[in-house]
VOBA-1610 file (N, C-alpha, C; in pm, whole numbers, padded with zeros to 5 digits, always signed):
BEGIN
Unk-00896+01860+04228Unk-00843+01897+04091Unk-00738+01829+04049Unk-00621+01824+04144Unk-00496+01759+04094Unk-00491+01634+04045Unk-00578+01544+04091Unk-00602+01410+04047Unk-00668+01387+03910Unk-00736+01524+03878Unk-00817+01526+03741Unk-00709+01521+03631Unk-00593+01618+03650Unk-00510+01626+03548Unk-00416+01516+03505Unk-00377+01419+03610Unk-00313+01290+03550Unk-00417+01194+03472Unk-00526+01202+03535Unk-00632+01102+03473Unk-00677+01153+03330Unk-00687+01295+03318Unk-00719+01325+03163Unk-00584+01324+03085Unk-00468+01326+03155Unk-00365+01299+03053Unk-00336+01149+03011Unk-00387+01059+03109Unk-00360+00924+03060Unk-00464+00888+02963Unk-00590+00934+02976Unk-00701+00917+02865Unk-00688+00997+02731Unk-00614+01120+02745Unk-00555+01146+02617Unk-00460+01084+02540Unk-00383+01035+02614Unk-00255+00945+02574Unk-00348+00799+02502Unk-00423+00757+02577Unk-00488+00624+02533Unk-00570+00646+02408Unk-00633+00770+02405Unk-00714+00799+02288Unk-00628+00800+02176Unk-00504+00888+02174Unk-00422+00904+02069Unk-00385+00776+02034Unk-00346+00655+02109Unk-00302+00536+02070Unk-00404+00476+02004Unk-00515+00476+02053Unk-00626+00400+01985Unk-00646+00453+01861Unk-00641+00598+01829Unk-00674+00663+01689Unk-00545+00610+01612Unk-00428+00601+01660Unk-00314+00560+01552Unk-00340+00406+01506Unk-00348+00323+01617Unk-00386+00178+01579Unk-00517+00156+01481Unk-00613+00264+01492Unk-00730+00244+01406Unk-00700+00284+01280Unk-00605+00359+01236Unk-00552+00398+01120Unk-00442+00335+01055Unk-00377+00258+01141Unk-00229+00198+01087Unk-00246+00092+00983Unk-00372+00043+00966Unk-00381-00068+00871Unk-00334-00220+00910Unk-00280-00209+01041Unk-00249-00349+01092Unk-00301-00358+01225Unk-00324-00454+01269Unk-00351-00484+01407Unk-00517-00470+01398Unk-00579-00525+01494Unk-00721-00534+01492Unk-00783-00600+01377Unk-00920-00579+01364Unk-01006-00647+01266Unk-00951-00564+01134Unk-00948-00678+01022Unk-00927-00591+00885Unk-01021-00504+00841Unk-00987-00397+00778Unk-01081-00281+00744Unk-01105-00293+00579Unk-01206-00280+00526Unk-01221-00284+00383Unk-01144-00172+00321Unk-01089-00201+00208Unk-01000-00115+00130Unk-01063-00034+00036Unk-01030+00088+00035Unk-01084+00192-00052Unk-01069+00169-00195Unk-01157+00205-00289Unk-01131+00182-00430Unk-00998+00221-00475Unk-00951+00161-00591Unk-00831+00174-00660Unk-00842+00312-00773Unk-00766+00364-00796Unk-00776+00466-00918Unk-00819+00389-01036Unk-00889+00460-01138Unk-00930+00389-01254Unk-00833+00427-01384Unk-00738+00528-01339Unk-00634+00553-01467Unk-00537+00445-01484Unk-00505+00395-01590Unk-00400+00295-01610Unk-00283+00359-01691Unk-00154+00328-01602Unk-00022+00338-01666Unk+00006+00232-01756Unk-00008+00107-01683Unk+00035-00020-01758Unk-00086-00098-01714Unk-00131-00165-01827Unk-00242-00262-01817Unk-00204-00405-01762Unk-00289-00449-01714Unk-00448-00441-01726Unk-00523-00341-01655Unk-00618-00290-01662Unk-00692-00217-01558Unk-00729-00299-01461Unk-00704-00252-01324Unk-00734-00332-01218Unk-00806-00262-01109Unk-00909-00321-01060Unk-01003-00282-00969Unk-01003-00365-00835Unk-01056-00309-00733Unk-01049-00387-00608Unk-01140-00501-00610Unk-01261-00497-00690Unk-01327-00604-00700Unk-01266-00718-00789Unk-01181-00691-00893Unk-01118-00766-00971Unk-01007-00854-00884Unk-00947-00795-00786Unk-00861-00840-00693Unk-00899-00955-00602Unk-01048-00956-00578Unk-01101-01035-00469Unk-01075-01195-00522Unk-01047-01265-00430Unk-01045-01408-00428Unk-00905-01456-00407Unk-00815-01365-00431Unk-00666-01385-00385Unk-00613-01286-00308Unk-00517-01290-00209Unk-00458-01178-00158Unk-00386-01100-00248Unk-00363-00977-00198Unk-00313-00855-00307Unk-00222-00755-00222Unk-00133-00706-00285Unk-00046-00598-00237Unk-00070-00492-00338Unk-00098-00368-00269Unk-00077-00250-00342Unk+00003-00156-00329Unk+00111-00122-00418Unk+00227-00032-00381Unk+00203+00100-00435Unk+00233+00180-00330Unk+00221+00323-00364Unk+00339+00374-00371Unk+00385+00459-00480Unk+00522+00492-00526Unk+00503+00620-00601Unk+00646+00670-00636Unk+00650+00778-00708Unk+00787+00806-00797Unk+00808+00824-00895Unk+00912+00840-00975Unk+01041+00921-00908Unk+00997+01026-00839Unk+01070+01129-00775Unk+01119+01065-00618Unk+01073+00941-00586Unk+01087+00894-00470Unk+01217+00798-00468Unk+01332+00848-00405Unk+01452+00782-00363Unk+01417+00640-00332Unk+01373+00612-00221Unk+01340+00495-00156Unk+01260+00396-00245Unk+01178+00464-00338Unk+01102+00384-00426Unk+01192+00326-00538Unk+01302+00400-00579Unk+01398+00337-00659Unk+01474+00222-00621Unk+01482+00236-00475Unk+01550+00115-00429Unk+01468-00020-00410Unk+01339+00008-00397Unk+01258-00095-00384Unk+01211-00159-00523Unk+01230-00086-00642Unk+01160-00116-00762Unk+01201-00242-00815Unk+01336-00282-00817Unk+01366-00428-00855Unk+01310-00532-00769Unk+01305-00509-00641Unk+01247-00598-00554Unk+01092-00631-00592Unk+01018-00546-00632Unk+00879-00570-00670Unk+00867-00632-00785Unk+00937-00608-00895Unk+00933-00692-01028Unk+00980-00860-00979Unk+01095-00872-00901Unk+01131-00998-00877Unk+01000-01068-00778Unk+00940-00990-00694Unk+00832-01063-00618Unk+00730-01089-00711Unk+00681-00989-00783Unk+00577-01023-00881Unk+00593-01152-00955Unk+00723-01159-01015Unk+00748-01291-01105Unk+00745-01414-01028Unk+00761-01396-00879Unk+00747-01529-00798Unk+00625-01584-00764Unk+00513-01506-00786Unk+00375-01503-00747Unk+00319-01633-00819Unk+00334-01613-00951Unk+00304-01740-01030Unk+00131-01761-01003Unk+00047-01644-00988Unk-00094-01644-00993Unk-00127-01653-00845Unk-00067-01676-00750Unk-00114-01701-00617Unk-00170-01583-00545Unk-00125-01462-00594Unk-00152-01339-00529Unk-00133-01222-00650Unk-00166-01111-00615Unk-00181-01014-00703Unk-00096-00878-00660Unk-00009-00833-00743Unk+00055-00691-00700Unk+00013-00593-00793Unk-00006-00494-00744Unk-00058-00364-00827Unk+00024-00246-00767Unk+00076-00164-00886Unk+00136-00037-00831Unk+00040+00070-00870Unk+00045+00182-00755Unk-00019+00299-00784Unk+00086+00427-00775Unk+00104+00491-00904Unk+00182+00601-00904Unk+00120+00722-00838Unk+00184+00762-00748Unk+00119+00861-00654Unk+00169+01015-00677Unk+00085+01116-00720Unk+00109+01245-00715Unk+00242+01255-00802Unk+00262+01210-00959Unk+00350+01215-01019Unk+00297+01249-01169Unk+00390+01280-01262Unk+00367+01334-01384Unk+00360+01173-01478Unk+00268+01145-01564Unk+00245+01032-01635Unk+00382+00986-01703Unk+00452+01107-01783Unk+00573+01065-01840Unk+00679+00994-01750Unk+00713+01086-01654Unk+00809+01037-01567Unk+00777+00907-01496Unk+00645+00874-01472Unk+00607+00732-01411Unk+00607+00634-01520Unk+00601+00657-01654Unk+00616+00555-01760Unk+00761+00550-01775Unk+00850+00611-01756Unk+01011+00604-01770Unk+01048+00521-01637Unk+01009+00546-01534Unk+01025+00458-01429Unk+00996+00304-01435Unk+00876+00287-01495Unk+00824+00174-01535Unk+00930+00086-01599Unk+00938+00163-01716Unk+01024+00092-01823Unk+01166+00065-01784Unk+01235+00171-01677Unk+01355+00139-01653Unk+01373+00015-01560Unk+01268+00016-01479Unk+01269-00118-01382Unk+01185-00233-01459Unk+01154-00240-01552Unk+01117-00361-01641Unk+00989-00398-01576Unk+00915-00316-01502Unk+00775-00371-01439Unk+00690-00445-01554Unk+00641-00577-01493Unk+00527-00626-01582Unk+00396-00625-01500Unk+00393-00601-01395Unk+00252-00591-01329Unk+00171-00471-01347Unk+00032-00480-01320Unk-00026-00365-01350Unk-00008-00237-01258Unk-00002-00120-01336Unk+00021-00004-01246Unk-00094+00123-01283Unk-00144+00156-01187Unk-00225+00255-01203Unk-00207+00397-01165Unk-00273+00499-01200Unk-00207+00644-01177Unk-00320+00733-01038Unk-00246+00775-00988Unk-00320+00878-00862Unk-00243+01021-00883Unk-00273+01092-01008Unk-00175+01199-00997Unk-00219+01310-00898Unk-00336+01311-00840Unk-00350+01426-00760Unk-00361+01381-00612Unk-00326+01257-00591Unk-00350+01206-00456Unk-00469+01170-00373Unk-00555+01188-00466Unk-00717+01149-00404Unk-00686+00992-00356Unk-00658+00920-00414Unk-00677+00765-00381Unk-00585+00710-00259Unk-00464+00787-00294Unk-00374+00767-00163Unk-00418+00829-00039Unk-00463+00947-00031Unk-00543+00998+00075Unk-00645+00912+00140Unk-00723+00832+00062Unk-00822+00744+00103Unk-00758+00633+00203Unk-00633+00582+00153Unk-00571+00494+00223Unk-00477+00537+00352Unk-00475+00681+00364Unk-00452+00728+00490Unk-00294+00686+00522Unk-00196+00686+00439Unk-00063+00656+00452Unk+00001+00788+00456Unk+00139+00758+00524Unk+00230+00867+00516Unk+00365+00828+00468Unk+00438+00884+00358Unk+00552+00845+00315Unk+00530+00733+00206Unk+00642+00760+00122Unk+00650+00662+00007Unk+00787+00566+00027Unk+00798+00462-00017Unk+00666+00363-00089Unk+00596+00320+00050Unk+00466+00281+00026Unk+00389+00211+00105Unk+00330+00118+00047Unk+00333+00017+00097Unk+00255-00125+00052Unk+00145-00174+00133Unk+00025-00157+00063Unk-00107-00206+00160Unk-00119-00366+00109Unk-00132-00449+00213Unk-00172-00586+00199Unk-00322-00603+00235Unk-00370-00665+00128Unk-00501-00702+00130Unk-00538-00856+00131Unk-00633-00922+00198Unk-00684-01046+00204Unk-00733-01063+00088Unk-00801-01182+00070Unk-00860-01233-00032Unk-01011-01169-00068Unk-01043-01100+00044Unk-01195-01028+00063Unk-01165-00893+00023Unk-01043-00846-00005Unk-01008-00694-00029Unk-01003-00621+00093Unk-00997-00687+00202Unk-00978-00605+00335Unk-00827-00571+00371Unk-00807-00453+00431Unk-00657-00414+00478Unk-00617-00520+00597Unk-00497-00591+00578Unk-00457-00665+00687Unk-00330-00593+00755Unk-00252-00539+00664Unk-00127-00467+00701Unk-00091-00371+00621Unk+00003-00266+00677Unk+00048-00168+00602Unk+00194-00172+00610Unk+00291-00181+00499Unk+00413-00180+00499Unk+00470-00037+00490Unk+00560+00023+00550Unk+00614+00155+00537Unk+00755+00136+00477Unk+00796+00214+00368Unk+00940+00217+00350Unk+00969+00111+00238Unk+01091+00102+00197Unk+01123+00004+00071Unk+01131-00139+00148Unk+01066-00232+00062Unk+01062-00381+00111Unk+01154-00462+00009Unk+01188-00575+00079Unk+01248-00661+00008Unk+01161-00789-00045Unk+01195-00869-00142Unk+01115-00974-00160Unk+01073-01066-00041Unk+01169-01091+00060Unk+01137-01174+00169Unk+01019-01088+00265Unk+01043-00958+00273Unk+00937-00883+00363Unk+00804-00893+00289Unk+00793-00894+00171Unk+00671-00882+00073Unk+00636-01040+00100Unk+00692-01136+00086Unk+00649-01277+00101Unk+00596-01308+00235Unk+00654-01233+00362Unk+00614-01245+00466Unk+00469-01191+00495Unk+00478-01064+00447Unk+00331-00967+00475Unk+00239-01043+00363Unk+00241-01141+00262Unk+00168-01220+00193Unk+00120-01329+00264Unk+00195-01393+00327Unk+00157-01493+00426Unk+00068-01454+00523Unk+00072-01336+00577Unk-00021-01310+00680Unk-00151-01250+00624Unk-00149-01241+00498Unk-00302-01224+00427Unk-00368-01336+00378Unk-00306-01454+00392Unk-00368-01577+00340Unk-00446-01632+00459
//
Protein backbone atom coordinates (compact mmCIF):
# COMPACT_ATOMS: atom_id res chain seq x y z
CA UNK A 1 0.00 0.00 0.00
CA UNK A 2 2.85 2.42 0.80
CA UNK A 3 4.25 2.06 -2.73
CA UNK A 4 0.86 2.93 -4.23
CA UNK A 5 0.80 6.42 -2.67
CA UNK A 6 4.02 7.70 -4.35
CA UNK A 7 3.03 6.14 -7.68
CA UNK A 8 -0.41 7.73 -7.44
CA UNK A 9 1.15 11.12 -6.57
CA UNK A 10 3.53 10.92 -9.55
CA UNK A 11 0.66 9.98 -11.86
CA UNK A 12 -1.45 12.87 -10.56
CA UNK A 13 1.36 15.40 -11.07
CA UNK A 14 2.07 14.07 -14.57
CA UNK A 15 -1.63 14.34 -15.42
CA UNK A 16 -1.80 17.94 -14.20
CA UNK A 17 1.28 18.86 -16.25
CA UNK A 18 -0.19 17.22 -19.35
CA UNK A 19 -3.48 19.09 -18.82
CA UNK A 20 -1.69 22.45 -18.46
CA UNK A 21 0.45 21.88 -21.55
CA UNK A 22 -2.61 20.79 -23.50
CA UNK A 23 -4.44 24.04 -22.79
CA UNK A 24 -1.50 26.46 -22.74
CA UNK A 25 -1.65 27.19 -26.47
CA UNK A 26 2.07 26.60 -26.96
CA UNK A 27 4.01 23.42 -27.34
CA UNK A 28 2.76 20.31 -29.04
CA UNK A 29 0.70 20.29 -32.20
CA UNK A 30 -1.11 23.51 -33.13
CA UNK A 31 -4.82 23.53 -32.25
CA UNK A 32 -7.57 25.13 -34.35
CA UNK A 33 -8.50 28.57 -33.02
CA UNK A 34 -12.06 29.13 -31.82
CA UNK A 35 -14.21 31.68 -33.72
CA UNK A 36 -13.76 35.40 -33.16
CA UNK A 37 -16.58 37.70 -31.97
CA UNK A 38 -18.79 39.18 -34.68
CA UNK A 39 -19.37 42.56 -32.97
CA UNK A 40 -17.09 45.23 -34.45
CA UNK A 41 -15.72 48.20 -32.50
CA UNK A 42 -13.34 49.29 -35.25
CA UNK A 43 -13.71 48.05 -38.83
CA UNK A 44 -13.17 46.06 -40.82
CA UNK A 45 -15.17 43.09 -39.59
CA UNK A 46 -12.71 40.26 -39.18
CA UNK A 47 -13.35 36.54 -39.06
CA UNK A 48 -11.07 33.61 -38.44
CA UNK A 49 -11.66 32.41 -42.02
CA UNK A 50 -10.72 35.86 -43.31
CA UNK A 51 -7.38 35.69 -41.47
CA UNK A 52 -6.31 32.44 -43.13
CA UNK A 53 -3.45 32.65 -45.59
CA UNK A 54 -1.23 34.77 -43.32
CA UNK A 55 -0.12 34.43 -39.72
CA UNK A 56 -2.18 36.48 -37.28
CA UNK A 57 -2.05 37.76 -33.74
CA UNK A 58 -5.26 38.13 -31.74
CA UNK A 59 -4.83 40.43 -28.75
CA UNK A 60 -7.35 40.26 -25.90
CA UNK A 61 -7.43 43.48 -23.85
CA UNK A 62 -9.73 45.81 -21.86
CA UNK A 63 -9.77 49.54 -21.18
CA UNK A 64 -9.75 48.92 -17.41
CA UNK A 65 -6.56 46.80 -17.65
CA UNK A 66 -3.42 48.72 -16.62
CA UNK A 67 -0.96 46.33 -18.37
CA UNK A 68 -3.09 46.73 -21.53
CA UNK A 69 -2.44 50.48 -21.41
CA UNK A 70 1.29 49.79 -21.26
CA UNK A 71 1.06 47.47 -24.27
CA UNK A 72 -1.29 49.62 -26.40
CA UNK A 73 1.33 51.83 -28.13
CA UNK A 74 3.44 48.75 -28.91
CA UNK A 75 0.49 47.09 -30.66
CA UNK A 76 -0.04 50.07 -32.97
CA UNK A 77 3.70 50.27 -33.79
CA UNK A 78 3.74 46.54 -34.48
CA UNK A 79 0.67 46.73 -36.73
CA UNK A 80 2.22 49.55 -38.77
CA UNK A 81 5.35 47.44 -39.27
CA UNK A 82 3.49 44.46 -40.73
CA UNK A 83 3.00 45.91 -44.24
CA UNK A 84 0.47 43.19 -45.08
CA UNK A 85 2.72 40.26 -44.10
CA UNK A 86 0.44 39.27 -41.20
CA UNK A 87 -2.69 40.42 -39.39
CA UNK A 88 -3.30 41.90 -35.96
CA UNK A 89 -6.79 41.89 -34.46
CA UNK A 90 -7.80 43.30 -31.10
CA UNK A 91 -10.59 41.79 -29.02
CA UNK A 92 -12.00 44.00 -26.28
CA UNK A 93 -12.82 41.64 -23.43
CA UNK A 94 -15.59 42.20 -20.83
CA UNK A 95 -15.66 45.95 -21.32
CA UNK A 96 -18.16 48.70 -22.07
CA UNK A 97 -18.22 49.81 -25.71
CA UNK A 98 -17.80 53.52 -24.88
CA UNK A 99 -14.74 52.90 -22.71
CA UNK A 100 -13.30 50.62 -25.37
CA UNK A 101 -13.78 53.21 -28.13
CA UNK A 102 -12.12 55.89 -25.96
CA UNK A 103 -9.16 53.53 -25.44
CA UNK A 104 -8.88 52.84 -29.19
CA UNK A 105 -8.94 56.58 -29.94
CA UNK A 106 -6.47 57.44 -27.15
CA UNK A 107 -3.86 55.04 -28.54
CA UNK A 108 -4.60 55.72 -32.22
CA UNK A 109 -5.23 52.13 -33.12
CA UNK A 110 -5.82 51.53 -36.82
CA UNK A 111 -6.17 47.73 -36.82
CA UNK A 112 -9.51 45.88 -36.55
CA UNK A 113 -11.01 45.59 -33.07
CA UNK A 114 -13.85 43.25 -32.13
CA UNK A 115 -15.96 43.22 -28.98
CA UNK A 116 -16.49 40.37 -26.49
CA UNK A 117 -18.53 42.19 -23.82
CA UNK A 118 -19.60 39.12 -21.87
CA UNK A 119 -16.35 37.13 -22.23
CA UNK A 120 -17.89 34.28 -24.24
CA UNK A 121 -15.19 34.24 -26.91
CA UNK A 122 -12.33 34.81 -24.50
CA UNK A 123 -13.50 31.79 -22.50
CA UNK A 124 -13.20 29.66 -25.64
CA UNK A 125 -9.55 30.72 -25.95
CA UNK A 126 -9.00 29.57 -22.34
CA UNK A 127 -6.63 32.32 -21.29
CA UNK A 128 -6.18 33.80 -17.85
CA UNK A 129 -5.29 37.42 -17.39
CA UNK A 130 -5.01 40.42 -19.67
CA UNK A 131 -3.49 41.27 -21.98
CA UNK A 132 -3.15 37.96 -23.79
CA UNK A 133 -2.01 37.61 -27.39
CA UNK A 134 -2.82 34.43 -29.28
CA UNK A 135 -0.53 33.67 -32.21
CA UNK A 136 -2.12 31.90 -35.17
CA UNK A 137 -0.39 30.27 -38.13
CA UNK A 138 -1.61 30.86 -41.69
CA UNK A 139 -4.14 28.03 -41.29
CA UNK A 140 -5.81 29.57 -38.24
CA UNK A 141 -4.22 27.26 -35.68
CA UNK A 142 -2.95 28.43 -32.28
CA UNK A 143 0.83 28.07 -32.17
CA UNK A 144 1.59 30.20 -29.11
CA UNK A 145 -0.07 32.22 -26.36
CA UNK A 146 1.69 35.30 -24.98
CA UNK A 147 0.67 36.47 -21.52
CA UNK A 148 1.14 40.00 -20.26
CA UNK A 149 2.17 43.16 -22.10
CA UNK A 150 4.37 42.59 -25.15
CA UNK A 151 6.87 44.76 -26.99
CA UNK A 152 7.23 45.05 -30.76
CA UNK A 153 10.29 42.76 -30.51
CA UNK A 154 8.28 40.14 -28.55
CA UNK A 155 5.47 40.25 -31.10
CA UNK A 156 7.93 39.99 -34.00
CA UNK A 157 9.55 36.87 -32.45
CA UNK A 158 6.11 35.30 -31.95
CA UNK A 159 5.13 36.10 -35.53
CA UNK A 160 8.31 34.41 -36.78
CA UNK A 161 7.37 31.27 -34.87
CA UNK A 162 4.04 31.18 -36.71
CA UNK A 163 5.56 31.42 -40.19
